[in-house]
C-alpha positions, 0 to 999 in steps of 0.5 A: 547149830541153827542159832548161830547160822541165823546170827550169821545172816542176819548179820551179812549187809543187806541180809534180805537180798542173800541167800547163805550158802557156807561159813568157812574159817581160814587161817587168813580170817572167815570166807563167807558165801553167799549168792543172790535171793531173787532173780533180776529184771533186764537193766536196759528194757526192765522186762522179767523175762530172762534165763540163766546164762552162767556164773563167776564168783566176786570177793568183797571184804566186809567188816571184821568178826572178833578181829578177823578180817571177814572176806564175802565170796558172793556168786554172781548169776548172768542171765540172757534177755528174752525180749528180742528187741531189747539191745542188750543180749547178756548181764550180770546181776547187781547189788548194790546195797551189798557192794558198788559195781566192780568195789573190792569192799562192801559199801559199809566197809567203805564207809567205815574207812571213810570215817576213819579217813574224814577223822584222822587222816590217812596214815593214822587211820591206816594203823588204826583199821589195821589194828581193827582187822581191816586193813587198808592202805593210806592211798585208798583212805584219801580216795574214799574221802575225795571221792565222798568230796566230789559227790552230789552235795545238797545245797545248803539254804543259810539265813546267817551266814559267817564269813572268814579267811584262812591262810594257805600261806600266811601272809601270802595265799588265803582262801574263804570259809563258809558258816552256818551260824544258826545250825553252826556248820560249815558249808563250802570252803573256798579256795581264793579270797577275793570280793569276786568270788564271795559275791558269786557264791552270795549270788547263788544263795539269795536267801542269805539275809545277814552276813558276819565278817571281819573289819576287812573290806574285802567282804564287806565289797563283796557282799555288798555285790552279791547280796546288796539286801543283806545286813553285814555285822562286823565281829565283836571278837575283831572290835576287842582284838584291833582296840587291844592293839590301838592300846596296845600302841599307845602304851608304848608311847605312854612308855616312852615319855615316861621314861623320858621324864624320868631321865630328865629328872635325873632318877634318885639312887643312880649311878654317879660314875659316867664309866660303863660297865662291860654289859651296860657297854655291849647294850648300848652298841647292840641298841647303836645297830638296832637303831640303825636298821630302824632309821633303815626301815623308816626311810624305806617305808618313806620311799613307798616300799611294801612292808614285805620287800622291805622285810626281804631287803633288811633281812628282817622278819615282816612283823617287826617291820610292821611293828616299827613302821607303826610305832610312833618312835624308835621302840626300845628293846626290854630288859628282862630283869625278872628272871630267876636268876637276876631276881635271886642277884638283886635280892641279895645285893638289896640284902647288902645295902649295895643298892635301893630298890629301882622303879621298873621301866619296862612293861610289856605292851601286849600283858598291858593291854591284856589287863586293861581290857579286863574288869577289876573283879576277874583280875588275880591278886599278881594282875592286879599288883603288875597293873597297879604298878604300871598304873603308877608309872604312867598316870594317864592309862587310867583314863586308857583303862577307862576307854577301853572298859567303855567299850567292852561294856558296850559290847557286854550289855548291848548299849549300842547307842552309847557308841557315837559318844564314846567314838567322840571321847576317843577323838578328845582323849588326846591317844592317837592310835585309839583316836583313829580307831575311833575314827575308822569305825564311823566307816563302818557304823550301821556293822558295829551298831548290829555287831553290838545289838545282834547276839551274831559273831564269828566265834564258832567260825574261829573255832572251825578256822583252828580245826582247818589248821590241825587238819591242814597241818596234818597232812602236810604236802596231801592236803589239797583243796579237794581232800582239805575240803571234804575234811572240813566239811561235815560228813554227810551219812547220806552221801555214798562213798 
């Protein structure tokens, strides 16, 4: 029996400050009766001359035992201060190691609730804590997280800073995420995306020596204003992503030229009858309607309308408007002839000798651009066959593949001295989109060279932005900035909630 009492006594929060009076097991859980061990000092004058006044009981929830809820019934004593010059006449003893003033949970239970809310959010954490014997409402859990987020945060000292934007709502409102790339931790979250806010943050952190960013000029301007002595580095992921987008546009142009050449030469084995089938007539009508919309979009773009305003007027997606405005010509819709049903019918007709095999004329520019950027040993057998078929259809793509592989090799092997020669090759290549990409690199040449030479990039930051998206969607409308910031920043165990 004495050993059991010792186990209970050692399990109390701050056992060095409490005296165990008894343990009662009830239908609702376990009740532990305790009181303070030492006589306190007056909090106003810190005098030790005090006398007993009265007492009251305070019920505090604690961590569960074997899944059963535990309540601590603390007998709190009141005292009189014997110092005649003290302004405080009566005071109650305070035990901050056990529970905060007016709190209904112990400090350790409050921390456990905060940890669960930080990891899971409001409702999921509430369901889990109820199963573990620590019932708490989702509002209380979210309040614990926000209280911790509003607490005093230690000002981080960062040398290598990563910065990127995240979307409140895509294409409308954006915020800014800041990360210490050496510690690989998110250090701050800003509710807006602007050069002024970024420069203001850098003004409070003069120790920043390097800044990694995307290729937009917004963070570049903010970095020059807030930290003029810091070296700016362009992110390698965004470099390859932008080059791949340029390659996609050139691939679309190459396919248009190849199809036009086949049409002029006349395809062997084609239909001799000029009468269109019902499916071909329907496709032609749809193409004509789509072509008229394309002309309307191009005309609105020439008049100076923004992409969002054009999308609203035409009832289209903003991405489609952007793709049409940047396309070298009318983007033909690809006919999906590789579906399982169509493929089976095609093979059946070929066995019957009804028509010979015809060369493929439509390829996904995004897929081809991804295959062109991969080194040959990393291609699978199916990918290699698909790429070879495209290169036979567009032989000029061999030169495009050579350019993108050379740029990837520069990034991989840290050969910044070859960058100038590569940009000159793009200018003389005849590919308009890739040449424009090489021309734009000259505006930020020093940052691109540092991206090739140094190991720093925004790769870890992109992972945390994906985590932010998951948190934001998980909490739906409850993801205000205070709550979102508290869940994105790392949990500091030294900060009490």
